[in-house]
C-alpha positions in Angstrom: 0.0 0.0 0.0 1.5 3.3 -1.1 2.2 6.1 1.4 0.3 9.4 0.9 2.4 12.1 -0.6 3.7 14.6 1.8 4.2 18.3 0.8 7.9 19.1 0.1 9.4 21.5 2.5 11.6 24.1 0.7 15.2 24.1 1.8 16.6 27.0 3.9 18.5 29.2 1.4 22.2 29.6 1.7 23.8 33.0 2.1 25.3 32.7 -1.4 21.9 32.0 -2.9 20.4 34.9 -1.1 23.1 37.3 -2.3 23.1 36.3 -5.9 19.9 38.2 -7.0 21.0 41.2 -5.0 24.5 41.2 -6.5 23.1 40.9 -10.0 20.7 43.8 -9.2 23.5 46.1 -8.0 25.5 45.3 -11.2 22.5 45.9 -13.5 21.5 49.2 -11.8 25.1 50.4 -11.9 25.2 49.6 -15.6 21.8 51.3 -16.1 23.1 54.5 -14.5 26.3 54.3 -16.6 24.3 53.9 -19.9 21.4 56.2 -19.2 22.4 58.6 -16.4 19.5 60.6 -14.9 17.1 58.8 -17.3 17.8 55.4 -15.7 14.6 55.5 -13.7 12.5 55.9 -16.9 12.6 52.3 -17.9 16.2 50.8 -17.6 15.9 50.4 -13.8 12.5 48.8 -14.2 14.0 46.2 -16.6 16.8 45.5 -14.1 14.4 45.0 -11.2 12.0 42.7 -13.2 14.9 40.6 -14.5 16.3 40.2 -10.9 12.8 39.3 -9.7 13.0 36.4 -12.2 16.5 35.5 -10.9 15.2 35.5 -7.3 12.2 33.3 -8.4 14.6 30.8 -10.2 16.8 30.7 -7.1 13.8 30.1 -4.9 12.7 27.2 -7.2 16.2 25.8 -7.0 15.6 25.5 -3.2 12.3 23.7 -3.6 9.7 26.4 -4.1 7.2 26.2 -6.9 6.7 28.9 -9.5 3.2 29.5 -8.2 4.6 30.2 -4.7 7.2 32.6 -6.1 4.7 34.3 -8.3 2.4 34.6 -5.2 5.3 36.3 -3.4 5.7 38.9 -6.1 2.0 39.6 -6.3 1.9 39.9 -2.5 4.7 42.4 -2.6 3.0 44.5 -5.3 -0.3 44.3 -3.3 1.5 46.0 -0.3 1.9 49.2 -2.3 -1.5 49.6 -3.9 -2.3 52.2 -1.3 0.8 54.1 -2.1 0.0 53.9 -5.9 -3.4 55.3 -5.3 -1.9 58.2 -3.3 0.6 58.8 -6.1 -2.1 59.0 -8.7 -4.1 61.3 -6.5 -1.2 63.6 -6.0 -0.8 63.8 -9.8 -4.4 64.8 -10.2 -4.1 67.3 -7.3 -1.1 69.0 -8.9 -2.9 69.4 -12.2 -6.1 70.7 -10.8 -4.3 73.1 -8.3 -2.3 74.7 -11.1 -5.6 75.1 -13.1 -7.3 76.6 -10.1 -4.5 79.1 -9.6 -3.5 77.5 -6.2 0.1 76.7 -7.1 0.5 79.9 -9.2 -0.8 81.9 -6.2 1.6 80.2 -3.8 4.5 80.9 -6.2 3.3 84.5 -6.7 3.2 85.3 -2.9 6.2 83.2 -2.1 8.5 84.9 -4.5 7.7 88.2 -2.8 7.8 87.0 0.8 10.7 84.5 0.9 14.3 86.0 1.0 16.7 84.2 -1.4 19.4 84.2 1.2 17.2 82.3 3.7 15.1 80.4 1.3 16.6 77.0 1.8 16.4 77.1 5.6 12.9 78.7 5.5 11.7 75.9 3.1 13.0 73.3 5.5 11.3 74.9 8.5 8.0 75.4 6.7 7.9 71.7 5.5 8.8 70.5 9.0 5.9 72.4 10.6 3.4 71.2 8.1 4.7 67.6 8.2 4.6 67.6 12.0 1.0 68.9 11.9 -0.4 66.4 9.4 2.1 63.5 9.8 2.7 63.0 6.1 5.9 63.7 4.2 4.2 62.8 0.9 1.4 65.3 1.3 3.8 68.0 2.4 6.0 67.5 -0.6 3.1 67.1 -3.0 1.6 70.4 -2.0 4.0 72.9 -0.4 7.0 71.1 -1.9 5.7 71.7 -5.4 5.2 75.4 -4.8 8.6 75.8 -3.2 10.3 74.2 -6.2 8.4 76.7 -8.3 9.5 79.6 -6.2 13.1 78.4 -6.3 13.0 78.2 -10.1 11.6 81.8 -10.2 14.3 83.1 -8.0 17.0 81.2 -9.9 17.9 79.0 -6.9 19.2 75.4 -7.0 16.4 72.9 -7.5 18.6 70.1 -6.0 19.2 72.1 -2.7 15.6 73.1 -2.6 14.4 69.5 -3.0 16.9 68.5 -0.2 15.5 71.2 2.1 11.9 70.2 1.3 12.6 66.5 2.0 14.6 67.2 5.1 11.8 69.3 6.6 9.0 66.9 5.5 10.7 63.8 6.9 11.5 65.6 10.2 7.8 66.4 10.6 6.7 63.0 9.5 9.1 61.2 11.8 8.2 63.3 14.9 4.4 63.4 14.3 2.1 61.1 16.3 -0.1 61.1 13.2 2.5 59.5 11.0 1.9 55.9 9.9 5.6 55.0 9.9 6.0 56.4 13.4 3.1 54.3 14.6 4.4 51.2 12.7 7.9 51.5 14.3 6.4 51.8 17.8 4.0 48.9 17.2 6.4 46.4 15.7 8.7 46.9 18.8 5.8 47.0 21.3 6.6 50.5 22.6 4.4 53.3 23.7 4.1 55.8 20.8 4.9 59.0 22.8 7.9 57.4 24.6 9.1 56.4 21.1 8.8 59.9 19.8 10.5 61.3 22.9 13.4 58.9 22.6 13.8 59.9 18.9 14.5 63.5 19.9 18.1 62.5 20.8 19.0 61.8 17.2 16.3 63.7 15.3 16.8 67.2 16.8 20.6 67.4 16.4 20.2 66.2 12.8 17.5 68.8 12.1 19.5 71.6 13.6 22.6 70.7 11.7 20.6 70.5 8.5 19.2 74.0 9.1 22.6 75.4 9.7 23.9 73.8 6.5 21.0 75.2 4.5 21.5 78.6 6.0 25.2 78.6 5.2 24.5 77.4 1.6 22.0 80.2 1.2 24.3 82.9 2.6 27.5 81.8 1.0 26.4 80.9 -2.5 25.1 82.9 -5.4 21.5 83.5 -4.1 19.8 83.2 -7.4 20.6 84.7 -10.9 17.1 86.1 -11.3 17.2 89.9 -11.5 14.4 92.2 -10.3 13.2 92.5 -13.9 13.1 88.8 -14.3 11.0 88.4 -11.2 8.7 91.1 -12.3 8.3 89.4 -15.7 7.4 86.2 -13.9 4.8 87.9 -11.7 3.3 89.6 -14.7 3.2 86.3 -16.6 1.4 84.6 -13.7 -1.2 87.4 -13.4 -1.8 87.3 -17.1 -2.7 83.6 -17.1 -4.4 83.3 -13.7 -6.5 85.4 -11.3 -4.1 85.5 -8.4 -5.9 85.8 -5.1 -6.1 84.4 -1.6 -9.3 82.6 -2.7 -7.1 80.3 -4.8 -5.4 79.1 -1.6 -8.7 77.6 -0.2 -7.9 74.1 -1.6 -4.6 74.1 0.4 -6.3 75.2 3.6 -9.0 72.6 3.2 -6.4 69.8 2.5 -4.3 70.7 5.5 -7.4 70.8 7.7 -8.5 67.4 6.5 -5.1 65.9 7.1 -5.0 67.4 10.6 -8.3 65.8 11.3 -6.7 62.5 10.4 -8.8 61.8 7.3 -7.0 59.2 5.3 -4.5 60.4 2.7 -6.2 59.1 -0.5 -9.7 60.7 0.1 -8.0 63.8 1.4 -6.0 64.2 -1.8 -8.9 63.3 -4.1 -11.2 65.8 -2.3 -8.5 68.4 -2.6 -8.1 67.8 -6.3 -11.9 68.0 -6.9 -12.1 71.2 -4.8 -9.4 72.6 -7.0 -11.5 71.8 -10.1 -14.5 73.6 -8.5 -12.4 76.7 -7.8 -11.1 76.6 -11.3 -14.6 76.4 -12.8 -15.7 79.4 -10.8 -12.6 81.7 -10.7 -10.5 80.4 -13.6 -13.4 79.6 -16.0 -11.6 81.1 -19.1 -8.4 79.2 -18.4 -10.4 76.0 -17.9 -12.3 76.5 -21.2 -9.0 77.1 -23.0 -7.6 73.9 -21.6 -10.8 72.1 -22.7 -10.4 73.5 -26.2 -13.8 75.1 -26.6 -16.4 77.6 -25.3 -19.2 77.2 -22.7 -19.6 75.4 -19.4 -18.9 72.0 -20.9 -15.6 73.1 -22.3 -14.7 74.3 -18.8 -15.7 70.9 -17.3 -13.6 69.2 -20.0 -10.6 71.3 -19.1 -11.0 70.5 -15.4 -11.3 66.8 -16.2 -8.2 67.1 -18.4 -6.2 68.6 -15.6 -6.9 65.6 -13.4 -5.6 63.0 -15.9 -3.0 64.8 -18.0 -2.2 67.9 -16.0 -2.1 71.6 -17.0 -0.6 72.9 -20.2 0.5 76.5 -19.9 0.3 78.9 -22.9 2.4 81.6 -21.3 4.9 83.4 -23.6 7.3 83.4 -20.7 9.3 80.2 -21.2 10.1 79.8 -17.5 6.4 80.1 -16.5 5.4 77.7 -19.3 7.9 75.1 -18.1 7.1 75.7 -14.5 3.4 75.2 -14.8 3.0 72.6 -17.5 2.9 69.5 -15.3 0.7 67.3 -13.1 -2.1 64.8 -13.9 -2.3 61.1 -13.1 -0.5 60.3 -16.3 2.7 62.0 -15.1 2.9 59.4 -12.3 2.6 56.3 -14.5 6.4 55.9 -14.9 6.8 56.0 -11.1 4.0 53.4 -10.7 5.9 51.2 -13.1 9.1 51.6 -11.1 7.3 50.9 -7.8 5.6 47.8 -9.2 8.9 46.5 -10.5 10.7 47.1 -7.2 8.0 45.4 -5.2 8.0 42.4 -7.5 11.7 42.0 -6.8 11.2 42.6 -3.0 8.3 40.1 -2.9 10.3 37.4 -4.6 13.2 38.0 -2.3 11.0 37.7 0.8 9.1 34.7 -0.4 12.3 32.8 -1.2 13.5 33.5 2.3 16.5 35.5 1.1 15.8 38.7 3.1 15.5 36.7 6.3 18.7 34.8 5.6 20.7 38.0 5.0 19.4 39.5 8.2 20.3 36.3 10.1 23.8 36.5 8.7 24.1 40.1 9.8 22.9 39.2 13.3 25.4 36.3 13.6 28.3 38.8 13.3 27.1 41.2 15.9 29.3 41.3 19.1 28.8 44.8 20.5 26.1 47.4 21.0 27.8 49.5 18.4 27.8 46.6 16.0 24.1 45.9 16.7 23.0 49.5 16.0 25.2 49.6 12.9 23.8 46.2 11.7 20.2 47.5 12.2 20.9 50.7 10.2 22.6 48.8 7.4 19.9 46.1 7.3 17.1 48.7 7.1 19.0 50.6 4.3 19.5 47.2 2.5 15.8 46.4 2.9 14.9 49.8 1.4 17.1 48.9 -1.5 16.1 45.3 -1.9 12.4 45.3 -0.9 11.7 48.8 -2.3 9.4 49.9 0.5 10.0 51.6 3.8 7.3 49.6 5.6 9.2 46.4 4.9 12.4 48.1 5.9 10.8 48.8 9.3 8.7 45.7 9.9 11.2 42.9 8.9 14.2 44.2 10.8 12.0 45.3 13.7 10.7 41.7 14.0 14.1 40.1 13.6 16.2 42.3 15.8 14.0 42.4 18.9 15.5 39.4 20.6 19.1 40.7 19.9 18.4 44.0 21.6 17.0 42.2 24.6 20.0 39.9 24.8 22.3 43.0 24.8 20.2 44.5 27.7 18.8 47.3 25.5 15.3 48.6 25.8 13.1 48.2 22.7 12.9 52.0 22.4 16.5 51.9 21.1 15.4 49.5 18.3 12.3 51.6 17.4 14.4 54.8 17.2 17.0 53.1 15.0 14.3 51.7 12.7 13.1 55.3 12.1 16.6 56.7 11.8 17.3 54.2 9.0 14.2 52.5 7.7 12.0 55.6 7.5 14.7 58.1 6.7 16.8 56.4 4.0 13.9 55.3 1.9 13.8 58.6 0.0 17.5 58.2 -1.0 16.9 55.2 -3.2 15.4 55.8 -6.7 13.4 52.6 -7.0 12.0 52.7 -3.4 8.4 53.9 -3.2 9.5 57.0 -1.4 12.4 57.9 -3.6 10.3 57.3 -6.7 7.5 59.5 -5.3 9.7 62.4 -4.4 11.5 62.4 -7.7 8.2 62.4 -9.6 6.5 65.0 -7.4 9.4 67.4 -7.1 10.6 66.9 -10.7 14.2 66.1 -9.9 16.2 62.8 -10.0 16.8 61.0 -6.7 20.5 60.9 -7.0 20.5 64.7 -7.8 18.7 65.7 -4.6 20.1 63.0 -2.3 23.4 64.8 -1.4 21.3 67.7 -0.2 18.8 65.7 1.9 21.0 66.6 4.9 18.6 65.5 7.6 18.1 62.1 5.9 21.9 61.6 5.6 22.6 62.6 9.2 20.1 60.5 11.1 21.5 57.1 10.3 25.1 58.4 10.9 24.1 59.8 14.3 22.4 56.5 15.2 25.6 54.6 14.5 27.7 57.0 16.4 25.4 56.9 19.4 25.7 53.1 19.3 29.5 53.0 19.3 29.8 55.6 22.0 27.0 54.1 24.1 25.3 57.5 24.1 21.6 57.6 25.0 21.1 53.9 24.7 18.3 53.1 27.2 18.9 49.9 29.2 16.3 47.4 30.1 14.8 47.9 33.5 15.1 44.9 35.9 11.4 44.0 35.5 11.8 44.2 31.7 14.7 41.9 31.8 12.8 39.4 33.9 9.8 39.5 31.5 12.1 39.2 28.5 13.9 36.2 29.9 10.5 34.5 30.6 9.5 35.2 27.0 12.7 33.7 25.6 12.3 30.6 27.8 8.7 30.1 26.6 9.8 30.5 23.0 
């Protein structure tokens, strides 16, 4: 009598197997940048990621997994970012409708006259930090105020790379320190820490990094050529804006409404969609002629068509001022499709790596080499950064290391707050520095500048992981476990 078939248990992957897809990816991405430069994220990187997803799947099948299992892992990875993709598309619609409504032109118009070129970078960082702290979203901050600040910088002849770095630094400071932030809540939850104790413990790395960033932006603004736009150039810009739009404070109503909804903790996607629709309504009332022109006809239906057009394909400026035309011809959901392609490709690779067990194997290897507190903190930072690169999503870069490093921190006599802080200092913060990560792709698409171009100026994001590592090696502000916590942890380990 034959024995019933038993399901085959996949083998635990070796470190070599785990590193092969990652090594090939690094090689292909380097070749992509060499061949295509700043355009590498417009197709070449996607090809590299999808090819390496296939390599990871083949390596997983070599270890006993089925194609259906590996395909399921890729689909699961892609499914994790559907929410982010919807937000990305909503931001594209919002930018298009807000330009048509005169919201973005009004912010540029008033901002050019209010913000001093010498202090512009530092002021941009502070403004984005305040808004990010208030609403808990770096994406919403960059997609609204960030877009306007990039426009103001262009009008003043200031560096778009430094401006993007200042916007991102401020937005991520606010996001990281806000109790409304989803990543802040995730980091606290995955390490079983109180949210507000987690935020308070983060101050030790976050505040010094933010202050240093502000000083750097102030020095750059004061020491460099603060814009090559003359008074006549700026006046020409203002005249071009007023010729195409009805500049007024009423145009800022969509911004006020969006910030209010975000502050009231209304989820991001409906907040952005409502903000975009309100922008269309403002455009139909106060910018009816511009809406009809975009719709290519006369009458109310042409205006409605123009508003609809702005949502899916953005605004197309007809200004004779080339700077204004380039500045305002953007937005629409279609402008985000390349970024969606990049995110889907990255998550297919990350999902295949996770399903094959490669990510877990790499983390286990990193943990096996940890001997000191400094080494543990450094390993956490590098693992989170690696997860952001390999998995393409900051949530995976927080959750996977957070789950796997908990026991190691307990064994070193460190409170879980040290782990949650380090997860934020690396997993949350470095995501925006990687072009194919959801955050890096989003910021590049929204602010209109390549990730590797703004990355050297994202001062806050560069400093946080470095400070975390330094604190670890010097045993500075590493909270120890209390006696009762040690007893509880030992009991948990014995039961496990």
